[in-house]
ZAKOLMAR-503772 format. One record per residue: residue in one letter; residue number from 1; x, y, z of N, C-alpha, C in turn. Coordinates in steps of 0.2 Angstrom, whole numbers, plus 5000, padded with zeros to 4 digits. Layout:
// residues N
@resn A	resi NUM	n.x X	n.y Y	n.z Z	ca.x X	ca.y Y	ca.z Z	c.x X	c.y Y	c.z Z
...
***
This chain:
// residues 144
@resn M	resi 1	n.x 5128	n.y 5014	n.z 5004	ca.x 5120	ca.y 5015	ca.z 5004	c.x 5118	c.y 5019	c.z 4998
@resn S	resi 2	n.x 5112	n.y 5018	n.z 4995	ca.x 5109	ca.y 5020	ca.z 4990	c.x 5103	c.y 5025	c.z 4993
@resn I	resi 3	n.x 5103	n.y 5031	n.z 4992	ca.x 5097	ca.y 5035	ca.z 4994	c.x 5095	c.y 5038	c.z 4989
@resn I	resi 4	n.x 5089	n.y 5037	n.z 4987	ca.x 5085	ca.y 5041	ca.z 4983	c.x 5081	c.y 5047	c.z 4986
@resn F	resi 5	n.x 5083	n.y 5053	n.z 4984	ca.x 5081	ca.y 5060	ca.z 4988	c.x 5076	c.y 5062	c.z 4982
@resn L	resi 6	n.x 5069	n.y 5063	n.z 4985	ca.x 5064	ca.y 5066	ca.z 4980	c.x 5064	c.y 5073	c.z 4981
@resn G	resi 7	n.x 5067	n.y 5077	n.z 4986	ca.x 5067	ca.y 5083	ca.z 4987	c.x 5061	c.y 5085	c.z 4991
@resn K	resi 8	n.x 5060	n.y 5091	n.z 4991	ca.x 5054	ca.y 5095	ca.z 4995	c.x 5047	c.y 5093	c.z 4991
@resn L	resi 9	n.x 5043	n.y 5091	n.z 4995	ca.x 5036	ca.y 5089	ca.z 4992	c.x 5032	c.y 5095	c.z 4994
@resn C	resi 10	n.x 5034	n.y 5099	n.z 4999	ca.x 5032	ca.y 5106	ca.z 5001	c.x 5038	c.y 5109	c.z 5005
@resn D	resi 11	n.x 5036	n.y 5115	n.z 5009	ca.x 5042	ca.y 5119	ca.z 5012	c.x 5044	c.y 5114	c.z 5017
@resn A	resi 12	n.x 5040	n.y 5110	n.z 5021	ca.x 5042	ca.y 5108	ca.z 5027	c.x 5043	c.y 5100	c.z 5027
@resn Q	resi 13	n.x 5042	n.y 5097	n.z 5021	ca.x 5041	ca.y 5090	ca.z 5021	c.x 5047	c.y 5087	c.z 5015
@resn E	resi 14	n.x 5050	n.y 5082	n.z 5018	ca.x 5054	ca.y 5079	ca.z 5014	c.x 5054	c.y 5071	c.z 5014
@resn K	resi 15	n.x 5055	n.y 5068	n.z 5009	ca.x 5054	ca.y 5060	ca.z 5008	c.x 5060	c.y 5058	c.z 5007
@resn Q	resi 16	n.x 5064	n.y 5052	n.z 5010	ca.x 5069	ca.y 5048	ca.z 5006	c.x 5068	c.y 5041	c.z 5006
@resn F	resi 17	n.x 5068	n.y 5038	n.z 5000	ca.x 5068	ca.y 5031	ca.z 5000	c.x 5074	c.y 5028	c.z 5000
@resn I	resi 18	n.x 5074	n.y 5023	n.z 5004	ca.x 5082	ca.y 5021	ca.z 5006	c.x 5082	c.y 5014	c.z 5005
@resn N	resi 19	n.x 5087	n.y 5011	n.z 5001	ca.x 5088	ca.y 5005	ca.z 4999	c.x 5096	c.y 5003	c.z 4999
@resn P	resi 20	n.x 5098	n.y 5001	n.z 5005	ca.x 5106	ca.y 5000	ca.z 5006	c.x 5108	c.y 4995	c.z 5002
@resn D	resi 21	n.x 5114	n.y 4997	n.z 4999	ca.x 5117	ca.y 4992	ca.z 4994	c.x 5118	c.y 4986	c.z 4997
@resn S	resi 22	n.x 5120	n.y 4984	n.z 5004	ca.x 5121	ca.y 4979	ca.z 5007	c.x 5116	c.y 4974	c.z 5009
@resn L	resi 23	n.x 5109	n.y 4976	n.z 5006	ca.x 5104	ca.y 4972	ca.z 5005	c.x 5102	c.y 4969	c.z 4999
@resn P	resi 24	n.x 5100	n.y 4964	n.z 4997	ca.x 5099	ca.y 4961	ca.z 4991	c.x 5093	c.y 4966	c.z 4988
@resn P	resi 25	n.x 5093	n.y 4968	n.z 4981	ca.x 5089	ca.y 4971	ca.z 4979	c.x 5082	c.y 4966	c.z 4978
@resn L	resi 26	n.x 5076	n.y 4967	n.z 4980	ca.x 5071	ca.y 4963	ca.z 4979	c.x 5066	c.y 4964	c.z 4973
@resn S	resi 27	n.x 5066	n.y 4969	n.z 4971	ca.x 5062	ca.y 4972	ca.z 4965	c.x 5062	c.y 4979	c.z 4964
@resn K	resi 28	n.x 5060	n.y 4982	n.z 4958	ca.x 5059	ca.y 4989	ca.z 4957	c.x 5053	c.y 4991	c.z 4962
@resn N	resi 29	n.x 5049	n.y 4987	n.z 4964	ca.x 5042	ca.y 4989	ca.z 4966	c.x 5043	c.y 4988	c.z 4975
@resn Y	resi 30	n.x 5049	n.y 4989	n.z 4978	ca.x 5051	ca.y 4988	ca.z 4984	c.x 5055	c.y 4993	c.z 4987
@resn T	resi 31	n.x 5053	n.y 4996	n.z 4993	ca.x 5058	ca.y 5001	ca.z 4996	c.x 5058	c.y 4997	c.z 5004
@resn Q	resi 32	n.x 5065	n.y 4998	n.z 5006	ca.x 5067	ca.y 4995	ca.z 5012	c.x 5065	c.y 5000	c.z 5018
@resn A	resi 33	n.x 5066	n.y 5007	n.z 5017	ca.x 5063	ca.y 5012	ca.z 5022	c.x 5062	c.y 5018	c.z 5019
@resn V	resi 34	n.x 5058	n.y 5022	n.z 5022	ca.x 5056	ca.y 5029	ca.z 5020	c.x 5057	c.y 5033	c.z 5026
@resn K	resi 35	n.x 5061	n.y 5038	n.z 5024	ca.x 5062	ca.y 5044	ca.z 5030	c.x 5059	c.y 5049	c.z 5028
@resn V	resi 36	n.x 5054	n.y 5052	n.z 5033	ca.x 5050	ca.y 5058	ca.z 5031	c.x 5052	c.y 5063	c.z 5037
@resn K	resi 37	n.x 5053	n.y 5069	n.z 5035	ca.x 5054	ca.y 5075	ca.z 5038	c.x 5048	c.y 5080	c.z 5037
@resn G	resi 38	n.x 5045	n.y 5082	n.z 5043	ca.x 5039	ca.y 5086	ca.z 5042	c.x 5033	c.y 5083	c.z 5041
@resn G	resi 39	n.x 5027	n.y 5086	n.z 5041	ca.x 5021	ca.y 5084	ca.z 5038	c.x 5017	c.y 5081	c.z 5044
@resn S	resi 40	n.x 5011	n.y 5079	n.z 5042	ca.x 5006	ca.y 5076	ca.z 5047	c.x 5006	c.y 5068	c.z 5045
@resn T	resi 41	n.x 5004	n.y 5064	n.z 5049	ca.x 5005	ca.y 5057	ca.z 5048	c.x 4996	c.y 5055	c.z 5048
@resn I	resi 42	n.x 4995	n.y 5051	n.z 5043	ca.x 4988	ca.y 5047	ca.z 5043	c.x 4989	c.y 5041	c.z 5044
@resn F	resi 43	n.x 4985	n.y 5038	n.z 5048	ca.x 4985	ca.y 5030	ca.z 5050	c.x 4979	c.y 5028	c.z 5047
@resn I	resi 44	n.x 4979	n.y 5023	n.z 5042	ca.x 4973	ca.y 5021	ca.z 5038	c.x 4972	c.y 5014	c.z 5040
@resn A	resi 45	n.x 4965	n.y 5013	n.z 5043	ca.x 4963	ca.y 5007	ca.z 5044	c.x 4963	c.y 5002	c.z 5038
@resn G	resi 46	n.x 4963	n.y 4995	n.z 5041	ca.x 4962	ca.y 4990	ca.z 5035	c.x 4957	c.y 4992	c.z 5030
@resn Q	resi 47	n.x 4959	n.y 4992	n.z 5024	ca.x 4953	ca.y 4993	ca.z 5018	c.x 4952	c.y 4987	c.z 5014
@resn A	resi 48	n.x 4946	n.y 4984	n.z 5013	ca.x 4944	ca.y 4979	ca.z 5009	c.x 4939	c.y 4980	c.z 5003
@resn S	resi 49	n.x 4937	n.y 4974	n.z 5000	ca.x 4933	ca.y 4975	ca.z 4994	c.x 4926	c.y 4975	c.z 4997
@resn V	resi 50	n.x 4924	n.y 4981	n.z 5000	ca.x 4917	ca.y 4981	ca.z 5003	c.x 4914	c.y 4988	c.z 5000
@resn N	resi 51	n.x 4907	n.y 4988	n.z 4999	ca.x 4904	ca.y 4994	ca.z 4996	c.x 4901	c.y 4998	c.z 5003
@resn A	resi 52	n.x 4897	n.y 5004	n.z 5002	ca.x 4895	ca.y 5008	ca.z 5007	c.x 4890	c.y 5004	c.z 5011
@resn K	resi 53	n.x 4887	n.y 4999	n.z 5008	ca.x 4881	ca.y 4994	ca.z 5012	c.x 4885	c.y 4988	c.z 5015
@resn K	resi 54	n.x 4891	n.y 4989	n.z 5016	ca.x 4895	ca.y 4983	ca.z 5018	c.x 4895	c.y 4977	c.z 5015
@resn E	resi 55	n.x 4894	n.y 4977	n.z 5008	ca.x 4894	ca.y 4972	ca.z 5004	c.x 4899	c.y 4969	c.z 5002
@resn L	resi 56	n.x 4902	n.y 4963	n.z 5001	ca.x 4909	ca.y 4961	ca.z 4998	c.x 4907	c.y 4961	c.z 4991
@resn I	resi 57	n.x 4913	n.y 4964	n.z 4987	ca.x 4913	ca.y 4966	ca.z 4981	c.x 4918	c.y 4960	c.z 4978
@resn G	resi 58	n.x 4916	n.y 4956	n.z 4973	ca.x 4921	ca.y 4951	ca.z 4970	c.x 4921	c.y 4945	c.z 4974
@resn K	resi 59	n.x 4916	n.y 4942	n.z 4977	ca.x 4916	ca.y 4936	ca.z 4979	c.x 4920	c.y 4930	c.z 4975
@resn G	resi 60	n.x 4926	n.y 4927	n.z 4978	ca.x 4930	ca.y 4922	ca.z 4974	c.x 4934	c.y 4925	c.z 4969
@resn D	resi 61	n.x 4934	n.y 4931	n.z 4968	ca.x 4939	ca.y 4934	ca.z 4962	c.x 4944	c.y 4939	c.z 4965
@resn F	resi 62	n.x 4949	n.y 4936	n.z 4967	ca.x 4955	ca.y 4940	ca.z 4970	c.x 4956	c.y 4947	c.z 4966
@resn E	resi 63	n.x 4957	n.y 4946	n.z 4959	ca.x 4959	ca.y 4952	ca.z 4956	c.x 4954	c.y 4957	c.z 4956
@resn A	resi 64	n.x 4947	n.y 4956	n.z 4957	ca.x 4941	ca.y 4961	ca.z 4958	c.x 4942	c.y 4963	c.z 4965
@resn Q	resi 65	n.x 4944	n.y 4959	n.z 4970	ca.x 4944	ca.y 4962	ca.z 4977	c.x 4951	c.y 4966	c.z 4978
@resn V	resi 66	n.x 4956	n.y 4964	n.z 4973	ca.x 4962	ca.y 4969	ca.z 4975	c.x 4960	c.y 4976	c.z 4971
@resn T	resi 67	n.x 4956	n.y 4976	n.z 4965	ca.x 4954	ca.y 4982	ca.z 4962	c.x 4949	c.y 4986	c.z 4967
@resn R	resi 68	n.x 4945	n.y 4983	n.z 4970	ca.x 4940	ca.y 4988	ca.z 4975	c.x 4945	c.y 4989	c.z 4981
@resn T	resi 69	n.x 4948	n.y 4985	n.z 4983	ca.x 4951	ca.y 4987	ca.z 4990	c.x 4956	c.y 4993	c.z 4988
@resn L	resi 70	n.x 4960	n.y 4993	n.z 4983	ca.x 4963	ca.y 4999	ca.z 4982	c.x 4960	c.y 5005	c.z 4980
@resn E	resi 71	n.x 4954	n.y 5004	n.z 4977	ca.x 4949	ca.y 5010	ca.z 4976	c.x 4946	c.y 5013	c.z 4983
@resn N	resi 72	n.x 4945	n.y 5008	n.z 4988	ca.x 4943	ca.y 5011	ca.z 4993	c.x 4949	c.y 5014	c.z 4997
@resn L	resi 73	n.x 4955	n.y 5012	n.z 4997	ca.x 4961	ca.y 5015	ca.z 5000	c.x 4962	c.y 5021	c.z 4996
@resn R	resi 74	n.x 4961	n.y 5022	n.z 4990	ca.x 4961	ca.y 5029	ca.z 4986	c.x 4956	c.y 5033	c.z 4989
@resn T	resi 75	n.x 4950	n.y 5031	n.z 4991	ca.x 4946	ca.y 5035	ca.z 4993	c.x 4946	c.y 5038	c.z 5000
@resn V	resi 76	n.x 4950	n.y 5034	n.z 5005	ca.x 4952	ca.y 5036	ca.z 5012	c.x 4957	c.y 5041	c.z 5010
@resn L	resi 77	n.x 4962	n.y 5040	n.z 5006	ca.x 4968	ca.y 5044	ca.z 5006	c.x 4965	c.y 5051	c.z 5004
@resn S	resi 78	n.x 4961	n.y 5051	n.z 4998	ca.x 4957	ca.y 5058	ca.z 4995	c.x 4954	c.y 5062	c.z 5001
@resn A	resi 79	n.x 4950	n.y 5058	n.z 5005	ca.x 4947	ca.y 5061	ca.z 5011	c.x 4951	c.y 5065	c.z 5016
@resn S	resi 80	n.x 4957	n.y 5061	n.z 5016	ca.x 4962	ca.y 5065	ca.z 5021	c.x 4967	c.y 5069	c.z 5017
@resn K	resi 81	n.x 4965	n.y 5072	n.z 5011	ca.x 4969	ca.y 5076	ca.z 5007	c.x 4975	c.y 5072	c.z 5006
@resn A	resi 82	n.x 4975	n.y 5066	n.z 5004	ca.x 4982	ca.y 5063	ca.z 5002	c.x 4981	c.y 5059	c.z 4996
@resn T	resi 83	n.x 4986	n.y 5057	n.z 4993	ca.x 4986	ca.y 5053	ca.z 4987	c.x 4990	c.y 5046	c.z 4989
@resn P	resi 84	n.x 4990	n.y 5041	n.z 4984	ca.x 4994	ca.y 5035	ca.z 4985	c.x 5002	c.y 5036	c.z 4986
@resn A	resi 85	n.x 5003	n.y 5042	n.z 4982	ca.x 5011	ca.y 5043	ca.z 4982	c.x 5013	c.y 5046	c.z 4989
@resn D	resi 86	n.x 5008	n.y 5048	n.z 4994	ca.x 5010	ca.y 5050	ca.z 5000	c.x 5011	c.y 5044	c.z 5006
@resn L	resi 87	n.x 5008	n.y 5038	n.z 5003	ca.x 5010	ca.y 5032	ca.z 5007	c.x 5017	c.y 5031	c.z 5009
@resn V	resi 88	n.x 5019	n.y 5029	n.z 5016	ca.x 5025	ca.y 5028	ca.z 5018	c.x 5026	c.y 5021	c.z 5020
@resn K	resi 89	n.x 5020	n.y 5017	n.z 5022	ca.x 5020	ca.y 5011	ca.z 5024	c.x 5013	c.y 5008	c.z 5023
@resn I	resi 90	n.x 5013	n.y 5002	n.z 5020	ca.x 5007	ca.y 4998	ca.z 5020	c.x 5008	c.y 4991	c.z 5023
@resn N	resi 91	n.x 5003	n.y 4988	n.z 5026	ca.x 5003	ca.y 4981	ca.z 5027	c.x 4997	c.y 4977	c.z 5023
@resn I	resi 92	n.x 4999	n.y 4972	n.z 5020	ca.x 4995	ca.y 4969	ca.z 5015	c.x 4994	c.y 4961	c.z 5017
@resn Y	resi 93	n.x 4987	n.y 4960	n.z 5019	ca.x 4985	ca.y 4954	ca.z 5021	c.x 4981	c.y 4949	c.z 5016
@resn V	resi 94	n.x 4983	n.y 4944	n.z 5014	ca.x 4981	ca.y 4940	ca.z 5009	c.x 4979	c.y 4933	c.z 5011
@resn V	resi 95	n.x 4972	n.y 4931	n.z 5011	ca.x 4971	ca.y 4924	ca.z 5012	c.x 4973	c.y 4919	c.z 5007
@resn D	resi 96	n.x 4977	n.y 4913	n.z 5009	ca.x 4979	ca.y 4909	ca.z 5005	c.x 4983	c.y 4911	c.z 5000
@resn L	resi 97	n.x 4989	n.y 4916	n.z 5002	ca.x 4994	ca.y 4919	ca.z 4997	c.x 4997	c.y 4913	c.z 4993
@resn N	resi 98	n.x 4998	n.y 4915	n.z 4987	ca.x 5002	ca.y 4910	ca.z 4982	c.x 5005	c.y 4914	c.z 4977
@resn S	resi 99	n.x 5009	n.y 4911	n.z 4972	ca.x 5012	ca.y 4914	ca.z 4967	c.x 5008	c.y 4918	c.z 4962
@resn D	resi 100	n.x 5002	n.y 4916	n.z 4961	ca.x 4997	ca.y 4919	ca.z 4957	c.x 4994	c.y 4925	c.z 4959
@resn K	resi 101	n.x 4992	n.y 4925	n.z 4965	ca.x 4989	ca.y 4932	ca.z 4969	c.x 4996	c.y 4936	c.z 4969
@resn L	resi 102	n.x 5001	n.y 4934	n.z 4971	ca.x 5007	ca.y 4939	ca.z 4972	c.x 5008	c.y 4942	c.z 4965
@resn M	resi 103	n.x 5008	n.y 4939	n.z 4959	ca.x 5009	ca.y 4943	ca.z 4954	c.x 5004	c.y 4948	c.z 4952
@resn I	resi 104	n.x 4996	n.y 4945	n.z 4953	ca.x 4992	ca.y 4950	ca.z 4952	c.x 4992	c.y 4957	c.z 4957
@resn L	resi 105	n.x 4993	n.y 4956	n.z 4963	ca.x 4994	ca.y 4961	ca.z 4967	c.x 5000	c.y 4965	c.z 4966
@resn R	resi 106	n.x 5006	n.y 4962	n.z 4964	ca.x 5011	ca.y 4966	ca.z 4961	c.x 5010	c.y 4971	c.z 4956
@resn D	resi 107	n.x 5006	n.y 4968	n.z 4951	ca.x 5004	ca.y 4973	ca.z 4945	c.x 5000	c.y 4978	c.z 4947
@resn H	resi 108	n.x 4994	n.y 4977	n.z 4951	ca.x 4990	ca.y 4982	ca.z 4953	c.x 4994	c.y 4987	c.z 4958
@resn L	resi 109	n.x 4998	n.y 4984	n.z 4962	ca.x 5001	ca.y 4990	ca.z 4967	c.x 5006	c.y 4995	c.z 4963
@resn K	resi 110	n.x 5009	n.y 4992	n.z 4957	ca.x 5014	ca.y 4995	ca.z 4954	c.x 5011	c.y 5002	c.z 4951
@resn D	resi 111	n.x 5005	n.y 5000	n.z 4949	ca.x 5002	ca.y 5006	ca.z 4946	c.x 4998	c.y 5011	c.z 4951
@resn F	resi 112	n.x 4997	n.y 5007	n.z 4956	ca.x 4993	ca.y 5011	ca.z 4962	c.x 4999	c.y 5017	c.z 4965
@resn V	resi 113	n.x 5004	n.y 5014	n.z 4966	ca.x 5009	ca.y 5018	ca.z 4971	c.x 5014	c.y 5022	c.z 4968
@resn G	resi 114	n.x 5015	n.y 5020	n.z 4960	ca.x 5020	ca.y 5023	ca.z 4956	c.x 5027	c.y 5022	c.z 4957
@resn P	resi 115	n.x 5032	n.y 5025	n.z 4956	ca.x 5039	ca.y 5023	ca.z 4954	c.x 5042	c.y 5023	c.z 4961
@resn N	resi 116	n.x 5038	n.y 5026	n.z 4967	ca.x 5043	ca.y 5025	ca.z 4973	c.x 5038	c.y 5022	c.z 4978
@resn P	resi 117	n.x 5038	n.y 5016	n.z 4978	ca.x 5033	ca.y 5012	ca.z 4983	c.x 5035	c.y 5013	c.z 4990
@resn P	resi 118	n.x 5029	n.y 5014	n.z 4994	ca.x 5030	ca.y 5013	ca.z 5001	c.x 5033	c.y 5007	c.z 5004
@resn V	resi 119	n.x 5036	n.y 5008	n.z 5010	ca.x 5038	ca.y 5002	ca.z 5013	c.x 5033	c.y 4997	c.z 5014
@resn S	resi 120	n.x 5033	n.y 4990	n.z 5014	ca.x 5027	ca.y 4986	ca.z 5014	c.x 5029	c.y 4979	c.z 5017
@resn T	resi 121	n.x 5023	n.y 4977	n.z 5020	ca.x 5024	ca.y 4970	ca.z 5023	c.x 5018	c.y 4966	c.z 5020
@resn L	resi 122	n.x 5020	n.y 4960	n.z 5018	ca.x 5015	ca.y 4956	ca.z 5014	c.x 5014	c.y 4949	c.z 5018
@resn L	resi 123	n.x 5008	n.y 4947	n.z 5021	ca.x 5007	ca.y 4942	ca.z 5025	c.x 5002	c.y 4937	c.z 5023
@resn G	resi 124	n.x 5004	n.y 4931	n.z 5023	ca.x 4998	ca.y 4926	ca.z 5020	c.x 4994	c.y 4924	c.z 5026
@resn V	resi 125	n.x 4987	n.y 4925	n.z 5026	ca.x 4983	ca.y 4923	ca.z 5032	c.x 4978	c.y 4918	c.z 5031
@resn Q	resi 126	n.x 4975	n.y 4915	n.z 5037	ca.x 4971	ca.y 4910	ca.z 5036	c.x 4964	c.y 4912	c.z 5034
@resn A	resi 127	n.x 4962	n.y 4918	n.z 5038	ca.x 4955	ca.y 4922	ca.z 5036	c.x 4956	c.y 4929	c.z 5038
@resn L	resi 128	n.x 4951	n.y 4933	n.z 5036	ca.x 4950	ca.y 4939	ca.z 5037	c.x 4943	c.y 4941	c.z 5041
@resn F	resi 129	n.x 4940	n.y 4947	n.z 5041	ca.x 4935	ca.y 4948	ca.z 5044	c.x 4928	c.y 4945	c.z 5042
@resn N	resi 130	n.x 4927	n.y 4944	n.z 5035	ca.x 4923	ca.y 4940	ca.z 5031	c.x 4925	c.y 4934	c.z 5029
@resn K	resi 131	n.x 4921	n.y 4928	n.z 5029	ca.x 4924	ca.y 4922	ca.z 5027	c.x 4926	c.y 4922	c.z 5019
@resn D	resi 132	n.x 4922	n.y 4927	n.z 5015	ca.x 4923	ca.y 4927	ca.z 5008	c.x 4930	c.y 4933	c.z 5006
@resn A	resi 133	n.x 4932	n.y 4937	n.z 5011	ca.x 4936	ca.y 4942	ca.z 5010	c.x 4943	c.y 4939	c.z 5008
@resn L	resi 134	n.x 4947	n.y 4941	n.z 5003	ca.x 4953	ca.y 4938	ca.z 5001	c.x 4960	c.y 4943	c.z 5002
@resn I	resi 135	n.x 4958	n.y 4950	n.z 5004	ca.x 4964	ca.y 4954	ca.z 5004	c.x 4961	c.y 4960	c.z 5008
@resn E	resi 136	n.x 4966	n.y 4963	n.z 5013	ca.x 4965	ca.y 4969	ca.z 5016	c.x 4971	c.y 4972	c.z 5017
@resn I	resi 137	n.x 4971	n.y 4980	n.z 5016	ca.x 4977	ca.y 4983	ca.z 5016	c.x 4976	c.y 4989	c.z 5021
@resn E	resi 138	n.x 4981	n.y 4990	n.z 5025	ca.x 4981	ca.y 4995	ca.z 5030	c.x 4987	c.y 5000	c.z 5027
@resn G	resi 139	n.x 4987	n.y 5006	n.z 5029	ca.x 4992	ca.y 5011	ca.z 5028	c.x 4995	c.y 5017	c.z 5032
@resn I	resi 140	n.x 5000	n.y 5019	n.z 5032	ca.x 5001	ca.y 5026	ca.z 5035	c.x 5004	c.y 5031	c.z 5028
@resn A	resi 141	n.x 5001	n.y 5035	n.z 5029	ca.x 5004	ca.y 5042	ca.z 5024	c.x 5006	c.y 5047	c.z 5028
@resn V	resi 142	n.x 5010	n.y 5052	n.z 5024	ca.x 5012	ca.y 5058	ca.z 5028	c.x 5011	c.y 5064	c.z 5022
@resn V	resi 143	n.x 5007	n.y 5069	n.z 5025	ca.x 5006	ca.y 5074	ca.z 5020	c.x 5008	c.y 5081	c.z 5024
@resn H	resi 144	n.x 5009	n.y 5086	n.z 5021	ca.x 5010	ca.y 5093	ca.z 5023	c.x 5003	c.y 5097	c.z 5025
***
């Protein structure tokens, strides 16, 4: 089993990114498990491409919606005194998931989460909360 140990993030918190050798390596942007010792857990509701007036941003433009959704996720993390690096789990919901959308999403997530991505689940769905919404991302972060 390969374990990448990041060491202490602060006095009482440690994270291990676990990718067992017996499972196929899916990509550099994928982690099988994250083990966290210490810290506080933050559960983040699904974020989408909306502004403060509840208006959908990027109607019909998947990349624009990914960008705004990640900005909103970063805002919630910041308000919780966390960063994308503190994410340990994300669930991503994409309407009409296809290979083009997957590549756009991977490119943006790679930059967003950095070299040690959180555990993630990607689901293709029929619809979200708004008929024009194309993506929603929820997460779990751990901070000290």
